[in-house]
C-alpha positions as CSV (number, residue, x, y, z in Angstrom):
1,M,-19.7,-9.6,34.6
2,T,-18.7,-7.8,31.4
3,E,-15.8,-8.7,29.1
4,Q,-14.5,-6.9,26.1
5,S,-14.1,-8.9,22.8
6,E,-12.7,-7.9,19.4
7,S,-13.7,-8.9,16.0
8,L,-12.9,-7.9,12.4
9,S,-15.0,-6.1,10.1
10,L,-14.8,-5.2,6.3
11,T,-15.8,-1.5,6.4
12,R,-17.1,0.4,3.3
13,R,-16.4,4.2,3.1
14,D,-19.5,6.4,2.4
15,D,-17.6,7.9,-0.5
16,A,-16.5,4.5,-1.8
17,A,-17.5,5.3,-5.4
18,E,-15.2,8.4,-5.4
19,V,-12.3,6.6,-3.7
20,L,-12.6,3.7,-6.2
21,R,-12.4,6.2,-9.1
22,K,-9.3,7.9,-7.8
23,R,-7.7,4.3,-7.2
24,A,-8.6,3.4,-10.8
25,L,-6.9,6.5,-12.1
26,T,-3.8,5.8,-10.0
27,L,-3.4,2.3,-11.2
28,Q,-3.8,3.2,-14.8
29,A,-1.2,5.9,-14.4
30,L,1.3,3.6,-12.9
31,R,0.8,0.9,-15.5
32,A,1.0,3.6,-18.3
33,Q,4.3,4.9,-17.0
34,F,6.0,1.4,-17.0
35,D,4.3,0.2,-20.2
36,E,5.4,3.2,-22.2
37,E,9.0,2.5,-21.2
38,G,8.9,-1.1,-22.3
39,F,8.6,-2.8,-18.9
40,L,6.6,-6.1,-18.9
41,E,3.9,-6.5,-16.3
42,A,4.4,-9.8,-14.5
43,D,1.3,-11.2,-12.9
44,V,3.1,-13.6,-10.5
45,P,1.7,-16.0,-8.0
46,M,1.7,-14.7,-4.5
47,L,1.0,-18.0,-2.7
48,L,4.1,-20.1,-2.7
49,P,5.9,-23.0,-0.9
50,H,8.6,-20.6,0.5
51,A,8.8,-17.0,1.5
52,G,11.3,-14.2,2.3
53,Q,13.4,-14.5,5.5
54,E,13.2,-10.9,6.9
55,P,12.8,-11.3,10.7
56,H,10.6,-8.2,11.0
57,L,8.2,-9.4,8.2
58,H,5.7,-12.3,8.8
59,A,4.5,-14.0,5.7
60,P,1.0,-15.5,6.6
61,A,1.0,-19.4,6.5
62,V,-1.8,-21.2,4.8
63,D,-2.7,-24.8,5.5
64,W,-4.2,-25.6,2.1
65,P,-6.5,-28.7,2.2
66,G,-5.3,-31.5,0.0
67,L,-1.6,-30.3,-0.4
68,P,1.3,-32.0,1.2
69,S,2.9,-28.8,2.8
70,W,2.0,-25.3,3.8
71,L,1.8,-22.4,1.4
72,W,2.9,-18.7,2.3
73,L,1.2,-15.6,1.3
74,Q,4.0,-13.3,0.0
75,T,5.1,-10.0,1.8
76,S,6.3,-8.8,-1.6
77,P,6.5,-10.2,-5.2
78,E,10.3,-10.3,-4.9
79,L,11.1,-14.0,-5.1
80,P,8.9,-14.9,-8.1
81,L,10.0,-11.6,-9.9
82,K,13.6,-12.5,-9.4
83,R,12.9,-16.0,-10.9
84,L,11.7,-14.2,-14.0
85,L,14.8,-12.0,-14.0
86,C,16.7,-15.3,-14.2
87,S,14.7,-16.2,-17.4
88,G,16.2,-13.2,-19.2
89,V,13.6,-10.5,-18.7
90,R,15.4,-7.4,-17.7
91,R,12.7,-4.8,-17.1
92,L,9.6,-5.9,-15.5
93,Y,7.1,-4.9,-12.7
94,F,4.3,-6.2,-10.6
95,L,1.1,-4.3,-9.6
96,G,-1.2,-6.2,-7.1
97,A,-1.8,-7.4,-3.6
98,A,0.7,-8.3,-0.9
99,Y,0.3,-9.7,2.5
100,R,1.9,-9.2,6.0
101,G,1.0,-10.9,9.2
102,G,1.0,-9.5,12.7
103,R,-1.1,-7.3,15.0
104,E,1.0,-4.3,13.9
105,E,-0.2,-4.7,10.3
106,L,-3.7,-3.3,11.2
107,S,-3.2,0.4,11.9
108,D,-3.6,3.8,10.4
109,H,-0.8,3.2,8.1
110,H,-1.1,-0.7,7.6
111,Q,-3.6,-3.3,6.4
112,P,-2.8,-7.1,6.3
113,Q,-3.5,-6.9,2.6
114,F,-2.3,-4.0,0.6
115,S,-1.5,-3.0,-2.9
116,M,2.3,-3.1,-4.0
117,L,4.1,-1.9,-7.0
118,E,7.5,-3.6,-7.4
119,W,9.8,-3.2,-10.4
120,Y,13.4,-4.3,-11.6
121,E,15.5,-2.8,-14.3
122,P,19.3,-2.6,-15.3
123,G,21.2,-0.2,-13.0
124,D,24.0,0.1,-10.5
125,G,23.0,3.1,-8.3
126,V,20.2,4.1,-6.0
127,G,19.8,7.5,-7.9
128,L,17.8,5.7,-10.7
129,L,15.3,4.6,-8.0
130,A,14.7,8.1,-6.7
131,Q,14.3,9.4,-10.3
132,R,11.7,6.5,-10.9
133,C,9.8,7.5,-7.8
134,R,9.5,11.1,-8.9
135,Q,8.2,10.0,-12.3
136,L,5.5,7.8,-10.6
137,G,4.5,10.5,-8.3
138,A,4.2,12.9,-11.2
139,A,2.2,10.4,-13.2
140,V,-0.4,9.8,-10.3
141,G,-0.5,13.6,-9.6
142,N,-1.3,14.4,-13.3
143,A,-3.9,11.7,-13.4
144,L,-5.8,13.2,-10.3
145,G,-5.1,16.8,-11.2
146,L,-3.0,17.6,-8.3
147,P,-0.3,20.2,-8.0
148,S,3.3,19.1,-8.8
149,L,5.3,17.6,-6.1
150,P,8.7,19.2,-4.9
151,A,11.6,17.0,-6.2
152,G,13.1,17.0,-2.7
153,E,16.5,15.8,-1.8
154,V,18.5,12.4,-1.9
155,I,20.3,12.5,1.4
156,E,22.8,10.2,3.0
157,L,21.4,8.7,6.2
158,A,24.5,10.0,8.2
159,E,23.4,13.5,7.0
160,A,19.8,13.0,8.1
161,F,21.0,11.8,11.6
162,R,23.1,15.0,12.0
163,R,20.5,17.4,10.5
164,W,17.3,16.0,12.3
165,A,18.5,13.9,15.3
166,G,21.5,15.9,16.3
167,L,23.4,12.5,16.3
168,D,26.6,11.4,14.5
169,L,26.1,8.0,12.7
170,E,29.7,7.5,12.0
171,P,30.5,5.7,15.2
172,L,27.9,3.0,14.4
173,L,29.2,2.8,10.7
174,D,32.6,2.2,12.1
175,G,31.4,-0.6,14.5
176,D,32.1,1.5,17.7
177,R,28.7,0.5,19.4
178,P,29.8,1.9,22.9
179,R,30.5,5.2,21.5
180,F,27.4,5.5,19.4
181,L,25.2,4.4,22.5
182,A,26.9,7.1,24.7
183,E,26.5,9.8,22.0
184,A,22.8,8.7,21.5
185,S,22.2,8.9,25.2
186,R,23.6,12.5,25.2
187,A,21.3,13.3,22.3
188,G,18.3,12.1,24.4
189,F,17.7,8.7,23.0
190,E,17.1,5.7,25.3
191,L,18.6,2.8,23.4
192,R,19.1,-0.6,24.9
193,D,22.6,-2.2,24.6
194,Q,21.3,-5.6,23.6
195,D,19.5,-4.4,20.5
196,D,21.1,-4.6,17.2
197,T,21.9,-1.9,14.6
198,T,18.5,-2.1,12.9
199,A,16.6,-1.6,16.1
200,W,18.8,1.5,17.0
201,V,18.4,3.1,13.6
202,G,14.8,2.5,13.5
203,R,14.3,4.2,17.0
204,V,16.1,7.2,15.7
205,L,14.1,7.3,12.4
206,V,10.7,6.9,14.3
207,E,11.4,9.4,17.2
208,R,13.3,12.3,15.5
209,I,13.8,11.9,11.6
210,E,10.4,10.8,10.4
211,P,8.5,13.5,12.4
212,A,10.9,16.1,10.8
213,L,10.3,14.6,7.4
214,A,6.6,15.1,7.9
215,R,7.3,18.9,7.9
216,E,9.4,18.7,4.6
217,P,7.1,19.0,1.5
218,G,7.5,16.6,-1.3
219,W,10.0,13.7,-1.6
220,I,12.9,12.9,0.6
221,F,15.2,9.9,-0.2
222,L,17.5,8.4,2.3
223,H,20.3,6.1,1.5
224,G,23.7,5.0,2.8
225,Y,22.2,2.6,5.4
226,P,24.8,0.6,7.5
227,A,26.0,-2.5,6.0
228,E,24.2,-4.5,8.7
229,M,20.9,-3.1,7.3
230,A,21.7,-4.2,3.7
231,A,18.8,-6.9,3.6
232,L,19.0,-8.1,0.0
233,S,21.0,-5.1,-1.3
234,E,24.7,-4.9,-2.4
235,I,27.3,-3.4,-0.2
236,D,28.7,-0.1,-1.4
237,P,32.0,-0.7,-3.1
238,D,33.2,2.7,-2.4
239,D,32.4,2.5,1.4
240,P,31.9,-1.1,2.6
241,R,30.5,0.3,5.8
242,K,27.3,1.1,3.9
243,S,24.7,-0.7,1.8
244,L,23.2,0.5,-1.6
245,R,19.8,0.8,-0.2
246,L,17.2,3.7,-0.6
247,E,14.1,4.5,1.4
248,A,11.5,6.9,-0.2
249,Y,9.4,9.3,1.8
250,L,6.7,11.5,0.5
251,H,5.4,14.3,2.8
252,G,6.9,12.3,5.6
253,V,5.3,9.0,4.8
254,E,7.5,6.0,4.0
255,I,6.5,5.0,0.6
256,G,9.0,2.5,-0.6
257,N,12.3,0.6,-0.3
258,G,14.8,-0.1,-2.9
259,Y,18.1,-1.8,-3.6
260,V,20.9,-2.2,-6.0
261,E,20.0,-5.9,-6.0
262,L,22.1,-8.7,-4.3
263,L,22.4,-11.4,-7.0
264,D,25.3,-13.4,-5.6
265,A,23.6,-16.7,-4.6
266,G,26.2,-17.6,-2.1
267,E,25.9,-14.3,-0.2
268,L,22.1,-14.4,-0.6
269,E,22.0,-17.8,1.1
270,R,24.3,-16.7,3.8
271,R,22.2,-13.7,4.7
272,W,18.9,-15.8,4.5
273,I,20.5,-18.2,7.0
274,A,21.5,-15.4,9.4
275,E,18.1,-13.9,9.3
276,R,16.5,-17.1,10.2
277,T,18.3,-17.1,13.5
278,Q,16.9,-13.5,14.2
279,R,13.4,-14.5,13.7
280,E,11.0,-15.4,16.7
281,G,9.3,-18.7,15.9
282,P,9.7,-20.9,12.9
283,S,10.8,-19.5,9.5
284,P,9.3,-20.3,6.1
285,P,11.4,-22.5,3.7
286,I,14.1,-20.8,1.7
287,D,13.7,-20.4,-2.0
288,T,16.3,-22.9,-3.2
289,E,15.1,-22.8,-6.7
290,L,16.0,-19.0,-7.0
291,L,19.4,-19.8,-5.4
292,A,20.1,-22.5,-8.0
293,E,19.0,-20.3,-11.0
294,L,21.3,-17.4,-9.7
295,H,24.1,-19.9,-9.4
296,A,23.5,-21.0,-13.0
297,M,23.4,-17.4,-14.3
298,D,26.7,-16.7,-12.5
299,A,28.3,-19.8,-14.2
300,R,27.2,-18.6,-17.6
301,G,28.4,-15.0,-16.9
302,D,24.9,-13.6,-17.3
303,L,24.4,-11.6,-14.1
304,S,24.4,-8.0,-14.6
305,P,23.7,-5.0,-12.2
306,T,20.0,-4.6,-11.4
307,V,18.1,-2.2,-9.3
308,G,14.6,-3.0,-7.7
309,M,12.1,-1.2,-5.5
310,A,8.8,-1.9,-3.8
311,V,6.4,0.9,-3.3
312,G,3.1,0.8,-1.3
313,V,0.5,2.1,-3.7
314,D,-2.0,2.8,-1.0
315,R,0.5,5.0,0.9
316,L,1.5,6.7,-2.3
317,L,-2.1,7.7,-2.9
318,M,-2.6,8.6,0.7
319,A,0.4,11.0,0.6
320,C,-0.4,12.4,-2.7
321,L,-4.0,13.4,-1.5
322,G,-2.7,14.7,1.9
323,E,-4.5,12.1,3.8
324,T,-3.2,10.7,7.2
325,R,-4.9,7.3,7.4
326,L,-4.7,4.5,5.0
327,D,-8.5,3.7,5.1
328,A,-9.1,7.2,3.5
329,V,-7.8,5.8,0.1
330,L,-9.4,2.3,0.5
331,P,-13.1,1.8,-0.6
332,L,-13.2,-1.2,1.6
333,S,-10.8,-1.9,4.5
334,L,-10.4,-4.2,7.4
335,S,-11.2,-2.8,10.8
336,L,-11.1,-3.8,14.4
337,K,-14.4,-3.8,16.3
338,K,-14.5,-4.0,20.0
339,S,-17.8,-5.0,21.9
340,L,-18.8,-5.6,25.5
341,N,-20.1,-9.1,26.3
342,K,-22.3,-9.6,29.4
343,Q,-21.8,-12.8,31.0
344,G,-23.9,-14.3,33.8
345,P,-22.5,-16.0,36.9
346,H,-22.6,-19.5,35.3
347,S,-21.4,-18.6,31.9
């Protein structure tokens, strides 16, 4: 009798030295871009007693010997960085490792541990985030001797739906789910009635829009996501149906996610509690210290508009180099090995 088993391996590329050189140049270029503009690099801890509540992201739990409670590897440095924003630092960035659990985090475009760049600065519009991404892409390209990247477009999600999916987003923005579902069916999408807005939009993105973006050279920035997909972004004061959120794509690869940041502690707590109900399985603890510090800042009148963005550095390098797999830009990467185990009749 033969059974198939799986194991993990740390794979080293044959050209690891050259990949390492390109990564070093990339990291130097990214740091230089922020350092020259007066940002402070924040080397924050990524093993904390709490974690974010996004239902589609899974912070790995760690049972640390000798400590009274579980710790959580962070899916991004967002929570500790925002604690530093509360200390009065207005422009800061993190460049280091982040972690995400789940079988889907080991694929052509995913690794359980990956390099993340995340920054915060004063601002009240997503256009600043698009401008910053273009600057970072240019800095990396210059460091690696690559051709200049096309600036691309900043496009409303509704326009992307019309242009590349042949579908009108307006009914969904208006809350008319039956009409949107019917129009999606006519456009060739098989959407389930019981799924939420995030699942529907995600299907359209994966099946139609992202393949179309892969044929567009350079940057494409999507914004104007439905308010139900605001996550930790502010709602657009000019159109409460939409959120102030931006997704960055480079050569069709999703590179980053940015917000005009939600800093209202009461609304932040409400969203976190709502997200906990959407999660399968137990949720990590909520960061109550951050909520308390935001409440204190609000009471002092110190809250001011802030934008923030997280960019996957490995994906950025992969897209800049025209690669299609993440392990092409990693000198060492986790891989899944399958093997056949022969078992005797009494094993």
